[in-house]
N, CA, C and O atoms as a GROMACS GRO file, in nm:
protein
  584
    1MET      N    1  21.788  -6.908 -16.216
    1MET     CA    2  21.729  -6.776 -16.211
    1MET      C    3  21.695  -6.732 -16.354
    1MET      O    4  21.771  -6.758 -16.447
    2ASN      N    5  21.582  -6.667 -16.369
    2ASN     CA    6  21.534  -6.625 -16.501
    2ASN      C    7  21.543  -6.474 -16.517
    2ASN      O    8  21.545  -6.400 -16.419
    3ASP      N    9  21.548  -6.431 -16.643
    3ASP     CA   10  21.554  -6.288 -16.672
    3ASP      C   11  21.414  -6.230 -16.686
    3ASP      O   12  21.322  -6.297 -16.735
    4CYS      N   13  21.398  -6.108 -16.643
    4CYS     CA   14  21.272  -6.034 -16.651
    4CYS      C   15  21.235  -6.009 -16.797
    4CYS      O   16  21.321  -5.967 -16.875
    5PRO      N   17  21.110  -6.033 -16.836
    5PRO     CA   18  21.067  -6.007 -16.974
    5PRO      C   19  21.068  -5.859 -17.011
    5PRO      O   20  21.068  -5.825 -17.130
    6VAL      N   21  21.068  -5.770 -16.913
    6VAL     CA   22  21.061  -5.626 -16.940
    6VAL      C   23  21.200  -5.563 -16.943
    6VAL      O   24  21.239  -5.502 -17.042
    7CYS      N   25  21.274  -5.577 -16.832
    7CYS     CA   26  21.403  -5.506 -16.823
    7CYS      C   27  21.523  -5.599 -16.836
    7CYS      O   28  21.638  -5.553 -16.830
    8ARG      N   29  21.498  -5.728 -16.853
    8ARG     CA   30  21.603  -5.829 -16.877
    8ARG      C   31  21.698  -5.851 -16.758
    8ARG      O   32  21.802  -5.914 -16.775
    9ARG      N   33  21.664  -5.800 -16.642
    9ARG     CA   34  21.746  -5.824 -16.522
    9ARG      C   35  21.703  -5.956 -16.459
    9ARG      O   36  21.593  -6.004 -16.482
   10SER      N   37  21.791  -6.012 -16.379
   10SER     CA   38  21.759  -6.139 -16.312
   10SER      C   39  21.645  -6.119 -16.213
   10SER      O   40  21.639  -6.020 -16.141
   11MET      N   41  21.554  -6.216 -16.212
   11MET     CA   42  21.444  -6.212 -16.116
   11MET      C   43  21.483  -6.293 -15.993
   11MET      O   44  21.568  -6.382 -16.000
   12VAL      N   45  21.419  -6.262 -15.883
   12VAL     CA   46  21.440  -6.332 -15.757
   12VAL      C   47  21.316  -6.418 -15.733
   12VAL      O   48  21.204  -6.374 -15.756
   13THR      N   49  21.338  -6.541 -15.686
   13THR     CA   50  21.226  -6.630 -15.658
   13THR      C   51  21.194  -6.626 -15.510
   13THR      O   52  21.281  -6.645 -15.425
   14PHE      N   53  21.067  -6.600 -15.480
   14PHE     CA   54  21.016  -6.601 -15.344
   14PHE      C   55  20.918  -6.716 -15.332
   14PHE      O   56  20.856  -6.756 -15.430
   15GLU      N   57  20.903  -6.768 -15.212
   15GLU     CA   58  20.798  -6.865 -15.188
   15GLU      C   59  20.700  -6.804 -15.090
   15GLU      O   60  20.737  -6.761 -14.980
   16LEU      N   61  20.575  -6.800 -15.131
   16LEU     CA   62  20.470  -6.742 -15.048
   16LEU      C   63  20.363  -6.849 -15.030
   16LEU      O   64  20.289  -6.881 -15.123
   17GLU      N   65  20.355  -6.903 -14.909
   17GLU     CA   66  20.259  -7.008 -14.876
   17GLU      C   67  20.262  -7.121 -14.977
   17GLU      O   68  20.157  -7.168 -15.021
   18GLY      N   69  20.382  -7.164 -15.014
   18GLY     CA   70  20.397  -7.277 -15.105
   18GLY      C   71  20.391  -7.244 -15.252
   18GLY      O   72  20.405  -7.333 -15.335
   19VAL      N   73  20.370  -7.118 -15.288
   19VAL     CA   74  20.364  -7.076 -15.428
   19VAL      C   75  20.492  -6.999 -15.459
   19VAL      O   76  20.524  -6.900 -15.393
   20GLU      N   77  20.566  -7.046 -15.560
   20GLU     CA   78  20.688  -6.975 -15.601
   20GLU      C   79  20.653  -6.858 -15.690
   20GLU      O   80  20.578  -6.873 -15.787
   21ILE      N   81  20.707  -6.743 -15.657
   21ILE     CA   82  20.680  -6.620 -15.730
   21ILE      C   83  20.813  -6.563 -15.777
   21ILE      O   84  20.901  -6.535 -15.695
   22ASP      N   85  20.828  -6.546 -15.909
   22ASP     CA   86  20.950  -6.486 -15.963
   22ASP      C   87  20.925  -6.336 -15.976
   22ASP      O   88  20.832  -6.294 -16.045
   23ARG      N   89  21.008  -6.257 -15.911
   23ARG     CA   90  20.984  -6.114 -15.899
   23ARG      C   91  21.106  -6.037 -15.949
   23ARG      O   92  21.219  -6.071 -15.915
   24CYS      N   93  21.082  -5.935 -16.030
   24CYS     CA   94  21.189  -5.846 -16.073
   24CYS      C   95  21.196  -5.731 -15.973
   24CYS      O   96  21.100  -5.656 -15.958
   25LEU      N   97  21.307  -5.718 -15.906
   25LEU     CA   98  21.321  -5.612 -15.806
   25LEU      C   99  21.342  -5.476 -15.871
   25LEU      O  100  21.327  -5.373 -15.805
   26SER      N  101  21.375  -5.475 -15.999
   26SER     CA  102  21.397  -5.349 -16.069
   26SER      C  103  21.264  -5.285 -16.114
   26SER      O  104  21.234  -5.172 -16.075
   27CYS      N  105  21.187  -5.357 -16.194
   27CYS     CA  106  21.062  -5.300 -16.247
   27CYS      C  107  20.938  -5.341 -16.167
   27CYS      O  108  20.828  -5.294 -16.194
   28LYS      N  109  20.956  -5.430 -16.068
   28LYS     CA  110  20.848  -5.477 -15.979
   28LYS      C  111  20.747  -5.566 -16.051
   28LYS      O  112  20.634  -5.583 -16.003
   29GLY      N  113  20.786  -5.621 -16.165
   29GLY     CA  114  20.699  -5.715 -16.234
   29GLY      C  115  20.710  -5.853 -16.171
   29GLY      O  116  20.803  -5.880 -16.095
   30THR      N  117  20.613  -5.939 -16.203
   30THR     CA  118  20.606  -6.071 -16.142
   30THR      C  119  20.572  -6.177 -16.246
   30THR      O  120  20.482  -6.158 -16.328
   31TRP      N  121  20.644  -6.288 -16.244
   31TRP     CA  122  20.615  -6.402 -16.328
   31TRP      C  123  20.553  -6.510 -16.241
   31TRP      O  124  20.607  -6.544 -16.136
   32LEU      N  125  20.440  -6.564 -16.286
   32LEU     CA  126  20.378  -6.679 -16.220
   32LEU      C  127  20.374  -6.794 -16.319
   32LEU      O  128  20.326  -6.778 -16.431
   33ASP      N  129  20.424  -6.909 -16.277
   33ASP     CA  130  20.415  -7.027 -16.361
   33ASP      C  131  20.269  -7.067 -16.377
   33ASP      O  132  20.182  -7.024 -16.301
   34ALA      N  133  20.243  -7.151 -16.477
   34ALA     CA  134  20.107  -7.196 -16.506
   34ALA      C  135  20.040  -7.251 -16.380
   34ALA      O  136  20.099  -7.331 -16.307
   35GLY      N  137  19.917  -7.206 -16.355
   35GLY     CA  138  19.839  -7.253 -16.241
   35GLY      C  139  19.860  -7.176 -16.112
   35GLY      O  140  19.781  -7.189 -16.019
   36GLU      N  141  19.966  -7.096 -16.105
   36GLU     CA  142  19.996  -7.026 -15.979
   36GLU      C  143  19.899  -6.912 -15.951
   36GLU      O  144  19.871  -6.885 -15.834
   37LEU      N  145  19.847  -6.845 -16.053
   37LEU     CA  146  19.749  -6.739 -16.028
   37LEU      C  147  19.624  -6.799 -15.966
   37LEU      O  148  19.569  -6.744 -15.870
   38GLU      N  149  19.578  -6.911 -16.019
   38GLU     CA  150  19.462  -6.977 -15.963
   38GLU      C  151  19.488  -7.022 -15.819
   38GLU      O  152  19.400  -7.013 -15.734
   39GLU      N  153  19.610  -7.071 -15.793
   39GLU     CA  154  19.645  -7.114 -15.658
   39GLU      C  155  19.647  -6.996 -15.562
   39GLU      O  156  19.599  -7.007 -15.449
   40ILE      N  157  19.701  -6.883 -15.605
   40ILE     CA  158  19.702  -6.763 -15.522
   40ILE      C  159  19.559  -6.719 -15.491
   40ILE      O  160  19.526  -6.688 -15.377
   41ALA      N  161  19.475  -6.717 -15.593
   41ALA     CA  162  19.335  -6.678 -15.573
   41ALA      C  163  19.268  -6.773 -15.475
   41ALA      O  164  19.197  -6.728 -15.385
   42PHE      N  165  19.288  -6.902 -15.492
   42PHE     CA  166  19.228  -7.002 -15.403
   42PHE      C  167  19.274  -6.981 -15.259
   42PHE      O  168  19.192  -6.981 -15.167
   43ARG      N  169  19.404  -6.963 -15.239
   43ARG     CA  170  19.457  -6.944 -15.104
   43ARG      C  171  19.412  -6.813 -15.041
   43ARG      O  172  19.407  -6.800 -14.919
   44ALA      N  173  19.378  -6.715 -15.126
   44ALA     CA  174  19.328  -6.587 -15.075
   44ALA      C  175  19.178  -6.593 -15.047
   44ALA      O  176  19.119  -6.496 -15.000
   45GLY      N  177  19.117  -6.707 -15.076
   45GLY     CA  178  18.974  -6.722 -15.047
   45GLY      C  179  18.884  -6.684 -15.162
   45GLY      O  180  18.762  -6.673 -15.144
   46VAL      N  181  18.940  -6.664 -15.280
   46VAL     CA  182  18.860  -6.626 -15.397
   46VAL      C  183  18.816  -6.755 -15.468
   46VAL      O  184  18.901  -6.838 -15.500
   47PRO      N  185  18.688  -6.772 -15.492
   47PRO     CA  186  18.644  -6.891 -15.566
   47PRO      C  187  18.711  -6.895 -15.704
   47PRO      O  188  18.702  -6.798 -15.779
   48PRO      N  189  18.779  -7.005 -15.738
   48PRO     CA  190  18.860  -7.009 -15.860
   48PRO      C  191  18.784  -7.029 -15.990
   48PRO      O  192  18.841  -7.008 -16.097
   49ALA      N  193  18.658  -7.067 -15.985
   49ALA     CA  194  18.586  -7.103 -16.108
   49ALA      C  195  18.580  -6.989 -16.210
   49ALA      O  196  18.610  -7.011 -16.327
   50GLU      N  197  18.544  -6.868 -16.167
   50GLU     CA  198  18.532  -6.757 -16.262
   50GLU      C  199  18.668  -6.716 -16.317
   50GLU      O  200  18.680  -6.686 -16.436
   51LEU      N  201  18.770  -6.715 -16.232
   51LEU     CA  202  18.905  -6.682 -16.276
   51LEU      C  203  18.953  -6.784 -16.379
   51LEU      O  204  19.008  -6.747 -16.483
   52HIS      N  205  18.933  -6.911 -16.352
   52HIS     CA  206  18.972  -7.016 -16.445
   52HIS      C  207  18.899  -7.000 -16.579
   52HIS      O  208  18.959  -7.014 -16.685
   53ARG      N  209  18.770  -6.970 -16.573
   53ARG     CA  210  18.690  -6.948 -16.694
   53ARG      C  211  18.747  -6.832 -16.775
   53ARG      O  212  18.760  -6.842 -16.897
   54ALA      N  213  18.779  -6.722 -16.707
   54ALA     CA  214  18.832  -6.604 -16.775
   54ALA      C  215  18.966  -6.634 -16.842
   54ALA      O  216  18.991  -6.587 -16.953
   55LEU      N  217  19.051  -6.711 -16.777
   55LEU     CA  218  19.180  -6.747 -16.836
   55LEU      C  219  19.160  -6.836 -16.959
   55LEU      O  220  19.230  -6.822 -17.059
   56GLU      N  221  19.065  -6.927 -16.951
   56GLU     CA  222  19.036  -7.016 -17.064
   56GLU      C  223  18.978  -6.938 -17.182
   56GLU      O  224  19.010  -6.968 -17.297
   57GLU      N  225  18.892  -6.840 -17.155
   57GLU     CA  226  18.825  -6.764 -17.260
   57GLU      C  227  18.911  -6.653 -17.319
   57GLU      O  228  18.872  -6.591 -17.418
   58ALA      N  229  19.025  -6.627 -17.260
   58ALA     CA  230  19.108  -6.513 -17.303
   58ALA      C  231  19.159  -6.527 -17.446
   58ALA      O  232  19.192  -6.427 -17.510
   59GLY      N  233  19.167  -6.647 -17.496
   59GLY     CA  234  19.216  -6.665 -17.632
   59GLY      C  235  19.367  -6.653 -17.640
   59GLY      O  236  19.436  -6.652 -17.539
   60LYS      N  237  19.416  -6.643 -17.762
   60LYS     CA  238  19.560  -6.641 -17.784
   60LYS      C  239  19.622  -6.504 -17.761
   60LYS      O  240  19.741  -6.496 -17.730
   61GLY      N  241  19.547  -6.398 -17.775
   61GLY     CA  242  19.601  -6.264 -17.757
   61GLY      C  243  19.682  -6.217 -17.876
   61GLY      O  244  19.685  -6.282 -17.981
   62THR      N  245  19.748  -6.103 -17.858
   62THR     CA  246  19.830  -6.046 -17.964
   62THR      C  247  19.978  -6.053 -17.926
   62THR      O  248  20.011  -6.055 -17.807
   63SER      N  249  20.064  -6.057 -18.024
   63SER     CA  250  20.207  -6.072 -18.000
   63SER      C  251  20.263  -5.953 -17.922
   63SER      O  252  20.226  -5.838 -17.946
   64SER      N  253  20.351  -5.983 -17.830
   64SER     CA  254  20.417  -5.883 -17.748
   64SER      C  255  20.566  -5.882 -17.781
   64SER      O  256  20.615  -5.976 -17.842
   65THR      N  257  20.635  -5.779 -17.742
   65THR     CA  258  20.781  -5.776 -17.759
   65THR      C  259  20.850  -5.847 -17.643
   65THR      O  260  20.969  -5.876 -17.651
   66ARG      N  261  20.777  -5.876 -17.538
   66ARG     CA  262  20.832  -5.942 -17.421
   66ARG      C  263  20.847  -6.092 -17.448
   66ARG      O  264  20.776  -6.149 -17.531
   67ARG      N  265  20.941  -6.155 -17.377
   67ARG     CA  266  20.968  -6.297 -17.399
   67ARG      C  267  20.950  -6.377 -17.271
   67ARG      O  268  20.976  -6.328 -17.161
   68CYS      N  269  20.904  -6.500 -17.288
   68CYS     CA  270  20.884  -6.591 -17.175
   68CYS      C  271  21.017  -6.619 -17.107
   68CYS      O  272  21.114  -6.654 -17.175
   69PRO      N  273  21.025  -6.604 -16.975
   69PRO     CA  274  21.150  -6.632 -16.906
   69PRO      C  275  21.181  -6.782 -16.901
   69PRO      O  276  21.293  -6.819 -16.864
   70ARG      N  277  21.087  -6.868 -16.936
   70ARG     CA  278  21.110  -7.013 -16.935
   70ARG      C  279  21.160  -7.064 -17.071
   70ARG      O  280  21.258  -7.138 -17.076
   71CYS      N  281  21.092  -7.025 -17.180
   71CYS     CA  282  21.126  -7.082 -17.311
   71CYS      C  283  21.179  -6.979 -17.411
   71CYS      O  284  21.231  -7.017 -17.516
   72GLY      N  285  21.168  -6.850 -17.380
   72GLY     CA  286  21.219  -6.745 -17.468
   72GLY      C  287  21.127  -6.704 -17.582
   72GLY      O  288  21.161  -6.614 -17.659
   73ARG      N  289  21.011  -6.769 -17.596
   73ARG     CA  290  20.916  -6.730 -17.701
   73ARG      C  291  20.851  -6.596 -17.666
   73ARG      O  292  20.844  -6.556 -17.550
   74LYS      N  293  20.804  -6.527 -17.772
   74LYS     CA  294  20.735  -6.400 -17.748
   74LYS      C  295  20.606  -6.425 -17.671
   74LYS      O  296  20.530  -6.517 -17.703
   75LEU      N  297  20.582  -6.342 -17.569
   75LEU     CA  298  20.459  -6.352 -17.492
   75LEU      C  299  20.343  -6.301 -17.575
   75LEU      O  300  20.363  -6.229 -17.674
   76ARG      N  301  20.223  -6.337 -17.536
   76ARG     CA  302  20.100  -6.292 -17.601
   76ARG      C  303  20.024  -6.204 -17.501
   76ARG      O  304  20.000  -6.246 -17.388
   77GLU      N  305  19.987  -6.085 -17.543
   77GLU     CA  306  19.913  -5.991 -17.458
   77GLU      C  307  19.764  -6.020 -17.472
   77GLU      O  308  19.713  -6.034 -17.584
   78PHE      N  309  19.693  -6.028 -17.360
   78PHE     CA  310  19.550  -6.057 -17.363
   78PHE      C  311  19.478  -5.987 -17.249
   78PHE      O  312  19.538  -5.961 -17.144
   79PRO      N  313  19.351  -5.957 -17.268
   79PRO     CA  314  19.272  -5.898 -17.159
   79PRO      C  315  19.210  -6.008 -17.074
   79PRO      O  316  19.140  -6.095 -17.125
   80LEU      N  317  19.236  -6.004 -16.944
   80LEU     CA  318  19.170  -6.094 -16.850
   80LEU      C  319  19.045  -6.022 -16.803
   80LEU      O  320  19.054  -5.919 -16.736
   81ARG      N  321  18.927  -6.076 -16.838
   81ARG     CA  322  18.800  -6.009 -16.809
   81ARG      C  323  18.718  -6.086 -16.706
   81ARG      O  324  18.707  -6.208 -16.712
   82SER      N  325  18.662  -6.012 -16.612
   82SER     CA  326  18.568  -6.072 -16.516
   82SER      C  327  18.431  -6.080 -16.584
   82SER      O  328  18.411  -6.025 -16.692
   83ALA      N  329  18.338  -6.149 -16.519
   83ALA     CA  330  18.202  -6.161 -16.574
   83ALA      C  331  18.135  -6.024 -16.584
   83ALA      O  332  18.047  -6.005 -16.668
   84SER      N  333  18.176  -5.930 -16.499
   84SER     CA  334  18.116  -5.796 -16.502
   84SER      C  335  18.174  -5.708 -16.613
   84SER      O  336  18.128  -5.596 -16.634
   85GLY      N  337  18.277  -5.759 -16.684
   85GLY     CA  338  18.336  -5.684 -16.795
   85GLY      C  339  18.460  -5.605 -16.759
   85GLY      O  340  18.522  -5.546 -16.847
   86GLU      N  341  18.497  -5.602 -16.631
   86GLU     CA  342  18.621  -5.533 -16.592
   86GLU      C  343  18.738  -5.617 -16.642
   86GLU      O  344  18.727  -5.739 -16.654
   87GLU      N  345  18.850  -5.552 -16.671
   87GLU     CA  346  18.963  -5.627 -16.724
   87GLU      C  347  19.097  -5.568 -16.682
   87GLU      O  348  19.107  -5.453 -16.640
   88VAL      N  349  19.199  -5.653 -16.696
   88VAL     CA  350  19.338  -5.613 -16.679
   88VAL      C  351  19.415  -5.679 -16.794
   88VAL      O  352  19.390  -5.796 -16.825
   89LEU      N  353  19.506  -5.606 -16.856
   89LEU     CA  354  19.583  -5.657 -16.969
   89LEU      C  355  19.707  -5.730 -16.917
   89LEU      O  356  19.788  -5.671 -16.845
   90LEU      N  357  19.722  -5.857 -16.953
   90LEU     CA  358  19.832  -5.939 -16.906
   90LEU      C  359  19.909  -5.997 -17.024
   90LEU      O  360  19.867  -5.986 -17.139
   91ASP      N  361  20.022  -6.059 -16.993
   91ASP     CA  362  20.103  -6.129 -17.093
   91ASP      C  363  20.113  -6.276 -17.054
   91ASP      O  364  20.131  -6.308 -16.937
   92LYS      N  365  20.100  -6.366 -17.154
   92LYS     CA  366  20.111  -6.509 -17.125
   92LYS      C  367  20.201  -6.576 -17.227
   92LYS      O  368  20.215  -6.531 -17.340
   93CYS      N  369  20.261  -6.686 -17.183
   93CYS     CA  370  20.346  -6.765 -17.271
   93CYS      C  371  20.258  -6.845 -17.366
   93CYS      O  372  20.160  -6.906 -17.322
   94PRO      N  373  20.289  -6.844 -17.497
   94PRO     CA  374  20.207  -6.920 -17.592
   94PRO      C  375  20.218  -7.071 -17.572
   94PRO      O  376  20.133  -7.147 -17.620
   95LYS      N  377  20.320  -7.116 -17.501
   95LYS     CA  378  20.337  -7.258 -17.472
   95LYS      C  379  20.276  -7.296 -17.337
   95LYS      O  380  20.283  -7.412 -17.295
   96GLY      N  381  20.215  -7.196 -17.270
   96GLY     CA  382  20.148  -7.225 -17.143
   96GLY      C  383  20.238  -7.230 -17.021
   96GLY      O  384  20.200  -7.287 -16.919
   97HIS      N  385  20.358  -7.172 -17.030
   97HIS     CA  386  20.449  -7.176 -16.916
   97HIS      C  387  20.408  -7.085 -16.801
   97HIS      O  388  20.444  -7.111 -16.686
   98GLY      N  389  20.335  -6.978 -16.830
   98GLY     CA  390  20.295  -6.890 -16.722
   98GLY      C  391  20.247  -6.754 -16.770
   98GLY      O  392  20.223  -6.731 -16.888
   99LEU      N  393  20.234  -6.663 -16.671
   99LEU     CA  394  20.181  -6.529 -16.693
   99LEU      C  395  20.277  -6.423 -16.639
   99LEU      O  396  20.342  -6.444 -16.536
  100TRP      N  397  20.285  -6.310 -16.710
  100TRP     CA  398  20.364  -6.195 -16.665
  100TRP      C  399  20.270  -6.085 -16.619
  100TRP      O  400  20.170  -6.054 -16.685
  101PHE      N  401  20.302  -6.026 -16.504
  101PHE     CA  402  20.224  -5.917 -16.446
  101PHE      C  403  20.315  -5.798 -16.423
  101PHE      O  404  20.415  -5.807 -16.353
  102ASP      N  405  20.279  -5.685 -16.484
  102ASP     CA  406  20.349  -5.561 -16.451
  102ASP      C  407  20.310  -5.523 -16.309
  102ASP      O  408  20.218  -5.581 -16.251
  103GLN      N  409  20.381  -5.426 -16.253
  103GLN     CA  410  20.355  -5.385 -16.116
  103GLN      C  411  20.207  -5.355 -16.094
  103GLN      O  412  20.146  -5.279 -16.170
  104GLY      N  413  20.149  -5.415 -15.991
  104GLY     CA  414  20.010  -5.390 -15.954
  104GLY      C  415  19.909  -5.480 -16.022
  104GLY      O  416  19.793  -5.484 -15.979
  105GLU      N  417  19.948  -5.552 -16.126
  105GLU     CA  418  19.850  -5.630 -16.202
  105GLU      C  419  19.804  -5.757 -16.132
  105GLU      O  420  19.691  -5.799 -16.155
  106ILE      N  421  19.887  -5.819 -16.049
  106ILE     CA  422  19.840  -5.939 -15.977
  106ILE      C  423  19.725  -5.900 -15.887
  106ILE      O  424  19.620  -5.965 -15.886
  107TYR      N  425  19.744  -5.795 -15.811
  107TYR     CA  426  19.639  -5.750 -15.720
  107TYR      C  427  19.511  -5.719 -15.797
  107TYR      O  428  19.403  -5.761 -15.756
  108ARG      N  429  19.523  -5.647 -15.908
  108ARG     CA  430  19.405  -5.613 -15.987
  108ARG      C  431  19.339  -5.737 -16.045
  108ARG      O  432  19.216  -5.749 -16.045
  109ALA      N  433  19.420  -5.831 -16.095
  109ALA     CA  434  19.365  -5.953 -16.155
  109ALA      C  435  19.286  -6.033 -16.053
  109ALA      O  436  19.173  -6.074 -16.081
  110VAL      N  437  19.343  -6.056 -15.937
  110VAL     CA  438  19.273  -6.135 -15.835
  110VAL      C  439  19.154  -6.057 -15.782
  110VAL      O  440  19.048  -6.116 -15.756
  111SER      N  441  19.169  -5.926 -15.765
  111SER     CA  442  19.059  -5.844 -15.712
  111SER      C  443  18.939  -5.839 -15.806
  111SER      O  444  18.826  -5.823 -15.760
  112LEU      N  445  18.961  -5.852 -15.938
  112LEU     CA  446  18.849  -5.856 -16.031
  112LEU      C  447  18.753  -5.968 -15.997
  112LEU      O  448  18.633  -5.957 -16.023
  113PHE      N  449  18.806  -6.074 -15.941
  113PHE     CA  450  18.726  -6.193 -15.914
  113PHE      C  451  18.696  -6.208 -15.765
  113PHE      O  452  18.640  -6.310 -15.723
  114ALA      N  453  18.731  -6.107 -15.685
  114ALA     CA  454  18.708  -6.113 -15.541
  114ALA      C  455  18.590  -6.030 -15.497
  114ALA      O  456  18.537  -6.050 -15.388
  115GLY      N  457  18.547  -5.936 -15.580
  115GLY     CA  458  18.446  -5.839 -15.539
  115GLY      C  459  18.314  -5.895 -15.492
  115GLY      O  460  18.266  -5.856 -15.385
  116GLU      N  461  18.254  -5.985 -15.570
  116GLU     CA  462  18.121  -6.033 -15.535
  116GLU      C  463  18.119  -6.110 -15.405
  116GLU      O  464  18.021  -6.102 -15.331
  117GLY      N  465  18.225  -6.184 -15.375
  117GLY     CA  466  18.227  -6.262 -15.252
  117GLY      C  467  18.282  -6.186 -15.133
  117GLY      O  468  18.291  -6.241 -15.023
  118GLY      N  469  18.321  -6.060 -15.152
  118GLY     CA  470  18.374  -5.981 -15.041
  118GLY      C  471  18.512  -6.026 -14.998
  118GLY      O  472  18.548  -6.011 -14.881
  119HIS      N  473  18.590  -6.081 -15.089
  119HIS     CA  474  18.720  -6.137 -15.054
  119HIS      C  475  18.835  -6.039 -15.071
  119HIS      O  476  18.950  -6.079 -15.054
  120GLN      N  477  18.809  -5.913 -15.104
  120GLN     CA  478  18.919  -5.820 -15.129
  120GLN      C  479  19.010  -5.805 -15.009
  120GLN      O  480  19.131  -5.791 -15.026
  121GLY      N  481  18.956  -5.807 -14.889
  121GLY     CA  482  19.040  -5.798 -14.769
  121GLY      C  483  19.136  -5.915 -14.758
  121GLY      O  484  19.252  -5.897 -14.723
  122SER      N  485  19.087  -6.036 -14.788
  122SER     CA  486  19.174  -6.154 -14.779
  122SER      C  487  19.278  -6.152 -14.889
  122SER      O  488  19.390  -6.200 -14.868
  123VAL      N  489  19.246  -6.099 -15.006
  123VAL     CA  490  19.344  -6.086 -15.114
  123VAL      C  491  19.454  -5.991 -15.069
  123VAL      O  492  19.572  -6.022 -15.085
  124ALA      N  493  19.417  -5.878 -15.015
  124ALA     CA  494  19.516  -5.780 -14.968
  124ALA      C  495  19.605  -5.841 -14.860
  124ALA      O  496  19.726  -5.821 -14.862
  125ARG      N  497  19.547  -5.913 -14.765
  125ARG     CA  498  19.626  -5.975 -14.659
  125ARG      C  499  19.723  -6.079 -14.716
  125ARG      O  500  19.837  -6.089 -14.671
  126PHE      N  501  19.677  -6.156 -14.815
  126PHE     CA  502  19.760  -6.260 -14.872
  126PHE      C  503  19.886  -6.201 -14.935
  126PHE      O  504  19.995  -6.257 -14.920
  127PHE      N  505  19.872  -6.089 -15.005
  127PHE     CA  506  19.985  -6.028 -15.073
  127PHE      C  507  20.067  -5.934 -14.985
  127PHE      O  508  20.176  -5.893 -15.026
  128SER      N  509  20.019  -5.900 -14.869
  128SER     CA  510  20.082  -5.794 -14.792
  128SER      C  511  20.227  -5.823 -14.756
  128SER      O  512  20.309  -5.731 -14.756
  129ASP      N  513  20.262  -5.949 -14.724
  129ASP     CA  514  20.400  -5.979 -14.686
  129ASP      C  515  20.499  -5.954 -14.799
  129ASP      O  516  20.604  -5.895 -14.778
  130LEU      N  517  20.466  -6.000 -14.918
  130LEU     CA  518  20.558  -5.990 -15.029
  130LEU      C  519  20.544  -5.861 -15.109
  130LEU      O  520  20.644  -5.804 -15.154
  131LEU      N  521  20.422  -5.815 -15.124
  131LEU     CA  522  20.396  -5.702 -15.214
  131LEU      C  523  20.341  -5.581 -15.138
  131LEU      O  524  20.262  -5.505 -15.194
  132LYS      N  525  20.380  -5.563 -15.015
  132LYS     CA  526  20.322  -5.460 -14.930
  132LYS      C  527  20.321  -5.322 -14.993
  132LYS      O  528  20.217  -5.257 -14.997
  133SER      N  529  20.435  -5.275 -15.044
  133SER     CA  530  20.438  -5.139 -15.100
  133SER      C  531  20.354  -5.130 -15.226
  133SER      O  532  20.295  -5.026 -15.253
  134GLU      N  533  20.346  -5.239 -15.304
  134GLU     CA  534  20.266  -5.238 -15.426
  134GLU      C  535  20.118  -5.224 -15.393
  134GLU      O  536  20.046  -5.149 -15.460
  135ILE      N  537  20.071  -5.294 -15.292
  135ILE     CA  538  19.930  -5.288 -15.253
  135ILE      C  539  19.898  -5.151 -15.194
  135ILE      O  540  19.794  -5.093 -15.225
  136GLN      N  541  19.986  -5.100 -15.110
  136GLN     CA  542  19.961  -4.970 -15.048
  136GLN      C  543  19.962  -4.857 -15.149
  136GLN      O  544  19.894  -4.756 -15.129
  137ASN      N  545  20.037  -4.872 -15.257
  137ASN     CA  546  20.048  -4.767 -15.356
  137ASN      C  547  19.973  -4.797 -15.485
  137ASN      O  548  20.000  -4.736 -15.588
  138ARG      N  549  19.877  -4.891 -15.478
  138ARG     CA  550  19.804  -4.926 -15.600
  138ARG      C  551  19.718  -4.807 -15.644
  138ARG      O  552  19.671  -4.730 -15.560
  139PRO      N  553  19.700  -4.792 -15.772
  139PRO     CA  554  19.620  -4.679 -15.823
  139PRO      C  555  19.473  -4.693 -15.785
  139PRO      O  556  19.420  -4.803 -15.778
  140ASN      N  557  19.410  -4.579 -15.761
  140ASN     CA  558  19.266  -4.580 -15.737
  140ASN      C  559  19.194  -4.577 -15.871
  140ASN      O  560  19.258  -4.590 -15.976
  141GLU      N  561  19.063  -4.559 -15.869
  141GLU     CA  562  18.985  -4.561 -15.994
  141GLU      C  563  19.026  -4.453 -16.092
  141GLU      O  564  19.003  -4.467 -16.212
  142LYS      N  565  19.088  -4.344 -16.044
  142LYS     CA  566  19.131  -4.235 -16.131
  142LYS      C  567  19.275  -4.254 -16.177
  142LYS      O  568  19.330  -4.168 -16.247
  143GLY      N  569  19.339  -4.368 -16.138
  143GLY     CA  570  19.476  -4.393 -16.179
  143GLY      C  571  19.579  -4.327 -16.088
  143GLY      O  572  19.698  -4.326 -16.120
  144GLU      N  573  19.535  -4.272 -15.975
  144GLU     CA  574  19.625  -4.205 -15.883
  144GLU      C  575  19.663  -4.301 -15.771
  144GLU      O  576  19.580  -4.382 -15.729
  145SER      N  577  19.787  -4.293 -15.723
  145SER     CA  578  19.830  -4.377 -15.611
  145SER      C  579  19.755  -4.336 -15.486
  145SER      O  580  19.727  -4.218 -15.463
  146GLN      N  581  19.724  -4.438 -15.405
  146GLN     CA  582  19.650  -4.410 -15.281
  146GLN      C  583  19.745  -4.378 -15.168
  146GLN      O  584  19.702  -4.352 -15.056
   0.00000   0.00000   0.00000
């Protein structure tokens, strides 16, 4: 079991359709090992090419105070941008171990790349079992919970 990069509490590992998701029950953050975001997007019906491109183009980012739950190195904060210019700020391990998502960021990250193909409904359905309250309470465009 790994410690949360934000609140340092133990995370719980869930398996969702073959993808292991490390989740902090305290702050509702989520750790995905390398490649798991792309796998989640693929299983939700989102074409992975643009998401993969955005992750590759993100660069090294800036140093964060948060630490990788796998190797303990400081995470790097970076903007994940869609082709349309929308973005979500994420944290990644400099050694490539994975990505950290604060509450609501997985949904936003995958949804950035779901819009053109009309896949937002499938993204929501994919996450509903594990992240039901997070999806139902995600902020709207004004930052208010729905």
